[in-house]
Every structure is written in structure tokens, then in C-alpha cells.
C-alpha positions in Angstrom: 32.1 -30.1 -16.8 31.1 -31.9 -19.9 31.7 -35.6 -20.3 34.6 -36.8 -22.4 33.3 -38.1 -25.8 34.2 -41.6 -24.7 31.7 -41.4 -21.8 29.0 -39.7 -23.8 25.6 -41.3 -24.0 23.9 -40.7 -27.4 20.2 -40.7 -28.3 18.7 -44.2 -28.4 18.3 -44.3 -32.2 21.8 -43.1 -32.9 23.1 -45.5 -30.2 21.3 -48.4 -31.8 22.3 -47.7 -35.5 25.9 -46.9 -34.7 26.2 -49.9 -32.4 24.8 -52.2 -35.2 27.4 -50.7 -37.5 30.1 -52.0 -35.2 28.5 -55.5 -35.3 28.4 -55.4 -39.1 32.0 -54.5 -39.2 33.2 -57.4 -37.0 30.6 -60.1 -37.6 32.6 -62.0 -40.2 35.6 -62.0 -37.9 33.6 -63.5 -35.1 31.9 -66.3 -37.0 34.9 -67.4 -39.1 36.9 -69.2 -36.4 33.9 -71.4 -35.2 33.0 -72.2 -38.8 36.6 -73.2 -39.5 37.1 -75.2 -36.3 33.7 -76.7 -36.5 34.2 -77.9 -40.0 37.5 -79.5 -39.1 35.8 -81.4 -36.3 32.9 -82.4 -38.6 30.1 -80.8 -36.7 26.6 -81.1 -38.2 24.8 -78.0 -39.5 22.8 -77.6 -36.3 25.9 -78.0 -34.1 27.8 -75.5 -36.2 25.0 -73.0 -35.9 25.0 -73.5 -32.1 28.8 -73.0 -31.9 28.6 -69.8 -34.0 25.8 -68.4 -31.8 27.8 -69.3 -28.7 30.8 -67.3 -30.0 28.5 -64.3 -30.8 27.1 -64.5 -27.3 30.5 -64.7 -25.5 31.8 -61.9 -27.8 29.0 -59.7 -26.5 29.8 -60.6 -22.8 33.5 -59.8 -23.4 32.6 -56.5 -25.0 30.5 -55.6 -22.0 33.4 -56.3 -19.7 35.7 -54.1 -21.9 33.4 -51.1 -22.4 31.4 -50.9 -19.2 33.9 -52.6 -16.9 33.6 -53.8 -13.3 36.1 -53.1 -10.6 39.6 -53.0 -12.2 38.4 -54.9 -15.2 37.8 -53.2 -18.6 39.6 -50.4 -20.4 36.3 -48.5 -20.6 37.1 -47.5 -24.2 35.0 -48.1 -27.3 36.7 -51.4 -27.7 35.0 -54.4 -29.4 36.0 -57.9 -28.2 35.4 -61.2 -30.1 36.9 -64.5 -31.0 40.6 -64.1 -31.9 41.7 -65.5 -35.2 45.2 -66.1 -33.8 43.8 -69.2 -32.2 42.5 -70.9 -35.3 45.7 -72.6 -36.4 46.5 -74.1 -33.0 42.9 -75.1 -32.5 42.7 -76.9 -35.8 46.1 -78.6 -34.9 44.5 -79.8 -31.7 41.6 -81.2 -33.6 43.9 -83.0 -36.0 45.9 -84.6 -33.2 42.7 -85.7 -31.2 41.8 -89.3 -32.1 38.2 -89.0 -30.9 36.8 -85.8 -32.4 34.1 -85.6 -29.7 37.0 -84.7 -27.3 38.4 -81.9 -29.5 36.2 -79.1 -28.3 36.4 -80.0 -24.6 40.2 -80.1 -24.9 40.2 -76.7 -26.6 37.9 -75.2 -24.0 40.1 -76.5 -21.1 43.2 -75.0 -22.7 41.4 -71.6 -23.2 40.2 -71.5 -19.6 43.8 -72.1 -18.3 45.3 -69.6 -20.7 42.7 -67.0 -19.8 43.2 -67.4 -16.1 47.0 -67.2 -16.4 46.7 -64.2 -18.6 44.4 -62.5 -16.1 47.1 -63.0 -13.4 49.9 -61.5 -15.4 48.0 -58.6 -16.9 49.3 -56.0 -14.4 52.9 -57.0 -15.1 52.3 -57.2 -18.9 50.9 -53.6 -18.9 54.1 -52.1 -17.5 55.5 -52.3 -20.9 53.5 -49.2 -21.9 56.5 -47.0 -21.3 58.2 -48.7 -24.2 55.4 -47.6 -26.5 56.1 -44.0 -27.5 54.5 -42.5 -30.7 57.2 -44.0 -32.9 56.2 -47.5 -31.7 52.4 -47.0 -31.5 52.4 -45.3 -34.9 54.2 -48.2 -36.5 51.9 -50.7 -34.9 48.7 -48.9 -35.8 49.9 -48.7 -39.4 50.7 -52.4 -39.3 47.2 -53.2 -37.9 45.6 -51.4 -40.9 47.9 -52.9 -43.5 47.6 -56.4 -42.0 43.8 -56.2 -42.1 43.6 -55.0 -45.7 44.2 -58.4 -47.2 41.2 -59.6 -45.2 39.1 -57.0 -47.0 40.5 -58.0 -50.4 39.7 -61.6 -49.7 36.1 -60.7 -48.8 35.8 -58.7 -52.0 36.6 -61.8 -54.0 33.9 -63.9 -52.5 32.9 -66.3 -49.7 35.3 -69.2 -50.5 38.4 -69.6 -52.7 36.9 -72.9 -53.9 33.8 -71.3 -55.2 33.4 -70.9 -59.0 32.7 -67.2 -58.7 35.6 -66.4 -56.4 37.3 -63.2 -57.8 34.6 -62.8 -60.5 33.9 -59.4 -62.0 30.5 -59.5 -60.3 32.0 -59.9 -56.9 34.7 -57.3 -57.4 32.1 -55.0 -59.0 29.8 -55.3 -55.9 32.8 -54.6 -53.6 33.7 -51.5 -55.7 30.1 -50.3 -55.7 29.9 -50.6 -51.9 33.1 -48.7 -51.6 31.8 -46.0 -53.9 28.5 -45.8 -51.9 30.4 -45.3 -48.6 32.7 -42.7 -50.2 29.8 -40.7 -51.7 27.9 -40.8 -48.4 30.9 -39.6 -46.6 31.5 -36.8 -49.1 28.0 -35.5 -49.8 26.0 -36.1 -46.6 26.3 -34.5 -43.2 25.6 -35.3 -39.5 24.1 -38.6 -38.5 23.8 -40.0 -42.1 27.5 -39.4 -42.6 28.4 -41.2 -39.4 26.5 -44.4 -40.4 27.8 -44.3 -44.0 29.4 -47.8 -43.6 26.1 -49.3 -42.3 24.1 -47.6 -45.2 26.8 -48.8 -47.6 26.4 -52.4 -46.4 22.6 -52.2 -46.8 22.8 -50.6 -50.2 25.4 -53.2 -51.3 23.3 -56.1 -50.1 20.2 -54.8 -52.0 22.3 -54.2 -55.1 23.6 -57.8 -54.9 20.1 -59.4 -55.0 19.6 -59.2 -58.8 23.0 -60.9 -59.2 22.0 -63.8 -57.0 24.8 -63.2 -54.6 22.6 -62.4 -51.6 21.5 -65.6 -49.8 18.4 -65.3 -47.5 18.3 -69.0 -46.7 20.1 -68.5 -43.3 17.1 -66.4 -42.1 14.6 -69.0 -43.3 16.4 -71.9 -41.6 17.3 -70.2 -38.3 15.3 -70.8 -35.1 13.9 -67.8 -33.2 15.3 -68.6 -29.8 18.4 -70.6 -28.7 20.5 -70.4 -25.6 24.2 -71.5 -25.5 23.8 -74.3 -22.9 26.9 -74.4 -20.6 29.4 -77.1 -21.6 27.1 -78.2 -24.4 29.9 -80.2 -26.0 31.1 -81.8 -22.8 33.1 -80.8 -19.7 36.5 -79.2 -20.3 39.5 -81.5 -20.5 43.0 -80.3 -19.7 45.9 -81.5 -21.8 49.4 -80.0 -21.4 50.3 -79.7 -25.1 47.0 -77.9 -25.9 47.4 -75.6 -22.9 50.9 -74.6 -23.8 49.8 -73.9 -27.4 47.0 -71.6 -26.4 49.1 -69.9 -23.7 51.4 -68.8 -26.6 48.3 -67.6 -28.4 47.3 -65.7 -25.3 50.7 -63.9 -25.2 50.2 -62.9 -28.9 46.7 -61.8 -28.2 47.7 -59.7 -25.2 50.5 -58.1 -27.3 48.0 -57.2 -30.1 45.4 -55.9 -27.5 48.0 -53.6 -25.9 48.9 -52.2 -29.3 45.1 -51.8 -30.1 44.4 -50.0 -26.9 47.3 -47.6 -27.5 46.0 -47.0 -31.0 42.4 -46.5 -29.8 43.6 -44.2 -27.0 45.2 -41.9 -29.6 42.2 -41.9 -31.8 39.7 -41.0 -29.1 42.0 -38.6 -27.4 42.2 -40.5 -24.2 45.7 -42.0 -24.2 45.8 -45.5 -22.7 48.1 -45.5 -19.6 49.5 -48.5 -17.7 46.3 -48.7 -15.5 44.0 -48.6 -18.5 46.0 -51.3 -20.4 46.0 -53.5 -17.3 42.3 -53.2 -16.9 41.8 -53.9 -20.6 44.0 -57.0 -20.6 42.0 -58.2 -17.5 38.8 -57.9 -19.5 40.4 -59.7 -22.5 41.7 -62.6 -20.4 38.7 -62.9 -18.1 36.4 -62.8 -21.1 38.5 -65.7 -22.6 38.3 -67.7 -19.4 34.5 -67.3 -19.1 33.9 -67.9 -22.8 34.3 -71.8 -22.8 31.6 -72.0 -20.1 29.1 -71.0 -22.9 31.0 -72.9 -25.6 33.0 -69.9 -26.9 36.7 -69.5 -27.8 39.4 -67.1 -26.7 38.5 -63.4 -27.0 40.6 -60.5 -28.0 40.3 -56.9 -29.4 38.9 -56.4 -32.9 41.2 -53.9 -34.7 38.7 -53.4 -37.6 36.4 -51.6 -35.2 39.1 -49.1 -34.3 39.0 -48.1 -38.0 35.2 -47.5 -37.6 35.8 -45.3 -34.6 38.5 -43.4 -36.5 36.3 -42.8 -39.5 33.0 -42.0 -37.9 34.5 -39.9 -35.0 31.9 -41.4 -32.7 34.0 -42.2 -29.6 31.3 -43.2 -27.1 32.0 -46.5 -25.4 28.3 -46.9 -24.8 27.8 -47.2 -28.6 30.1 -50.2 -28.6 28.4 -51.6 -25.5 25.2 -51.4 -27.4 26.9 -53.4 -30.2 27.8 -55.9 -27.5 24.1 -56.0 -26.6 23.3 -56.9 -30.2 25.9 -59.6 -30.1 24.3 -61.2 -27.0 20.9 -61.0 -28.6 22.2 -62.7 -31.7 23.6 -65.4 -29.6 20.2 -65.9 -28.0 18.3 -65.5 -31.3 19.9 -67.3 -34.2 17.4 -65.7 -36.6 18.6 -62.2 -35.6 22.2 -63.4 -36.2 21.3 -64.7 -39.6 20.2 -61.2 -40.7 23.8 -60.0 -40.6 24.9 -63.2 -42.3 22.8 -62.1 -45.3 25.3 -59.4 -46.2 27.4 -60.9 -49.1 31.1 -61.2 -48.5 32.1 -58.9 -51.4 29.9 -56.1 -49.9 31.8 -56.5 -46.6 35.0 -56.4 -48.6 34.1 -53.0 -50.1 33.3 -51.5 -46.7 36.4 -53.1 -45.2 38.7 -51.2 -47.5 37.5 -48.0 -45.9 37.6 -49.3 -42.4 41.0 -50.9 -42.4 42.5 -48.2 -44.5 41.4 -45.7 -41.9 43.4 -47.6 -39.3 46.5 -47.4 -41.4 45.9 -43.7 -42.0 45.6 -43.1 -38.2 49.0 -44.8 -37.8 50.6 -42.5 -40.3 49.1 -39.5 -38.5 50.7 -40.8 -35.2 54.1 -41.3 -37.0 54.0 -37.7 -38.2 54.1 -36.7 -34.5 56.8 -39.2 -33.7 59.8 -37.1 -34.8 60.9 -38.8 -38.0 63.5 -36.1 -38.4 65.5 -38.4 -36.0 67.3 -41.1 -38.0 66.9 -43.5 -35.0 63.1 -43.3 -35.4 63.4 -43.7 -39.2 65.3 -46.9 -38.7 62.8 -48.2 -36.1 59.8 -47.5 -38.4 61.6 -48.9 -41.5 62.7 -52.2 -40.0 59.5 -52.8 -37.9 57.2 -52.2 -40.9 59.4 -54.5 -43.1 59.3 -57.3 -40.5 55.5 -56.8 -39.9 54.7 -57.0 -43.6 56.5 -60.3 -44.1 53.5 -62.5 -43.3 51.5 -60.5 -45.8 54.0 -60.2 -48.7 55.6 -63.7 -48.2 53.1 -66.0 -46.4 55.5 -69.0 -46.5 58.5 -67.1 -45.3 58.5 -69.0 -41.9 57.4 -72.4 -43.3 60.5 -74.2 -41.9 59.9 -73.0 -38.3 58.1 -75.1 -35.7 54.3 -74.7 -35.6 54.4 -73.1 -32.2 56.8 -70.5 -33.4 54.7 -69.8 -36.5 51.8 -68.8 -34.3 53.8 -65.7 -33.3 55.8 -65.2 -36.5 52.8 -65.4 -38.8 51.2 -62.4 -36.9 52.7 -59.4 -38.6 51.1 -57.2 -35.9 52.9 -59.1 -33.1 56.3 -59.4 -34.8 56.2 -55.8 -35.9 55.2 -54.6 -32.5 58.0 -56.6 -30.8 60.5 -55.4 -33.3 59.5 -51.7 -32.8 59.7 -52.1 -29.0 63.1 -53.7 -29.1 64.6 -51.2 -31.6 63.1 -48.3 -29.7 64.8 -49.7 -26.5 68.1 -50.2 -28.2 68.2 -46.9 -30.1 66.4 -44.5 -27.8 67.1 -45.9 -24.3 70.4 -47.8 -24.2 73.7 -45.9 -24.1 73.6 -42.7 -26.2 70.2 -43.7 -27.7 68.4 -40.8 -26.1 70.6 -38.1 -27.7 68.9 -34.9 -28.9 67.7 -34.7 -32.4 70.6 -32.4 -33.4 73.1 -35.2 -32.5 71.3 -37.8 -34.5 72.9 -38.7 -37.9 71.4 -39.8 -41.2 71.1 -43.6 -41.2 73.0 -43.9 -44.4 75.5 -41.1 -44.1 77.4 -40.9 -40.8 77.9 -37.5 -39.4 75.3 -35.8 -41.6 72.0 -34.3 -40.3 68.9 -35.8 -41.8 67.4 -32.4 -42.3 70.5 -31.4 -44.3 69.8 -33.9 -47.0 68.1 -31.9 -49.7 67.6 -32.2 -53.4 70.0 -30.0 -55.5 68.6 -26.5 -56.2 67.3 -25.9 -59.7 69.3 -23.2 -61.5 
């Protein structure tokens, strides 16, 4: 019996190039949190490079745990793990409230360790919620993941920093558009292996195209050292402060919610639905990876939704490809010069490729919703309200500005709020009381007593 595509081992060259493509897709997301937190602390350039390399190294270890797995740890799906962006706001808040900035990272690391260990213990119980994630819920969440990530791509397309003079310039937007066109042309007019690595080729082509415009910066390669190991507890032994621990435990709950949704989405895409056992194993990998990460000076780890879009687009479902990407991440953590090669790719080029990647996630969600039974008005209401709530942080970023900072950690994550809303509405409409009625008994949401299938446009005479 042939192996499932998830367990397929591809030829070495194909494994390496497609694995590198995954690294290229998620690199910016891994390095952004340490750069932001490090800048808030006031780290030197050397320390900042060290912290970034440590986060790449721990992301690779977490990806190994998730894809290859040990014992009951790891979803064993093509699932990339890295530093979660959900922790940036509370970590910068911890930095701001710490009088001696030298203590900031040890306090953060201590909180991450506790949150990771607690998350590991509750993973089996958290995973039992999978029965409340039917296609109407998973489809909504997958769509929200894609829609929530698209603003990231649009931000990248404008440039590296909003404070830069060329942010949003025609040059940057032109490079993003050119990269997008390259990827689309490669997907349309090539076949086989070349078609599958279209995103990687688009990133290379976009980077080369950016050179005459002076957007490509090769100085990171020249300045980077060849070898560097993330020395354990380089910034000091972890410190344990209750306020910081509570703050990052909330982030862990948010992270576990998003990871559950991501695993369900990926399971649909690779045709190996994630059951309760798989989700529990995947959450164990997330949380254990987070608990181990501070040992090597890394932050909390979670699933990277952008790589789900890459799997959906390329149709390469092998977890060993992603494990190979994890290997590249470890090497980059050990070799700063190698890490700097990916850093050469201009942000607008990443933005152009990101439109395809993140849009593919949203499209996968729509495909799942098609199978969800939208002829039932209950499901229409679930999707409508959940999408609306999930899009609030994107369309109205200051909507929750009057809420406490701790609450905003959850509310400002459209994926989390949309996911929670979809689960609750599905429980109320399809589980409680008469919610599980047959489709024939379900009425139109706006017109009581009328079948949704009976609502038609008037016939043309």
C-alpha cells in the first residue's frame, strides 16, 4: 500500500528546494518579533542578531517536533512552527514595565516557560473541542486566516518600514506586482517541479529585479559571521513574575486556539483530517516547543498559517519537506551568514508572493464552506456573524481601544475571535434545542417560515 502524500519522501533536490520555499515564506514572520522586542529593550546590533538567530534555531526545533514527532508529541503534518506574533504586544508591555531592561528578557523567558508547560498539560483537554469544529466552523476559520494574513502581505508590499521615505512608493509596489506576476506566469505556463516551486523562483526573480532599483541590501551577508550558537540563557537565567506569566498564559490560550484551527485547515488541505488525537499531539508540540525555546533564548512558538497557503498552492503535502525547512531554520540559527541570505529578499518582493500564499488560504476556506451546507440558514448566520466579528481587527483596528490590554490580546486577533464566535454559534444553532433540525425545516434568516432554496429572482418574461 502506497504511503499517504503526507508521509511521502521526495527526492533530495526537490525536498531541499521546496523546504527552502517554506523558509522563505515564513522567514519575515519569525524574525519580526525578536527585532521588535529587541529594539524595545535597546539591544545592540550584535545582541539583536543573536536574538534573531536564536528564534530561527528554536523555530527549527519546534518544526521538527511538529512534523517528525516523538511519542504523542507532534501532529505529523506539514506544519511549520515559529515565533508567534500574538506575544509581541504583551512582551513589549513587559519590557515597558521593567525598570532594569537587562531583566526584561529573563522575565519574558520565565513567563514563556511556565505558559508552555501549563499548555502542554492541558493540551489533551483542549483538543476535545474538535467535535465543535464541523466544516461550517473550519471553513469560516480558514477563510479568516487567509483574510487576516492579507494585510501583512500588503504591508510588506509597501516596504520595510512605515517610517521610511520610500514606504508605499511606486517602486516598491511595482516590485511587489512584478513578483506576483512572475509567480502567476510560472504557475500558468510551467509544469511539474518548476510549477511547484513557483513562489521560490518568484522570490529569486523579484530580488534580482530589485537590484537596479537599490532596494536589495546585501550588507547583512557581508556583516554576518559564519558560525554562531545560541548559548543557553545568554541573556540571564529566567525570572518568574506573576503578571508576566498571566499575560503570556493568555497568549498561550490564543495561540492554542489558532493552532487548533490551523491543524483543522491543514488536515482538510492534505486530505488527512485532524482528529482529536492529532490535535492533542500537535498542541503538545506547540507548547513543548514554547517551553524549550527560552533555553536557547527564543520566544513562544506556534503554527504559521502562511505556510498552509503554500501547501494548498503547491499541492506538495509531504511533512518531510517541512521538516527539511526546519533543518534549514536550525542551520540558519547556527550560521548567521546563511540566515542573512534570506534577509536579502526585499520586503516588497515578499509582499507580492504573500498575496498568492495568503489568498490561497482564504480560497481553501471558501472551498470548505461550499461543502458546509450553506443551504441551511443556521449555517449562513454562523458564517456571516463569525466573518464579521473576525474582520473587525482588520477593518477597524481601534475598535477595542477602550478594553483592558489583557483583553485586547484576544480581541485584536481576528482569527481567535472569529473562531470562538463560530464555535459558539454552531453550538447554539446546531446543537442546542432544535438546532440540529434537518435542512428542510430550516428557515431563511430574514423571512420566517420560508425555505432558503425557495428565494429566487423573479423569472424574466
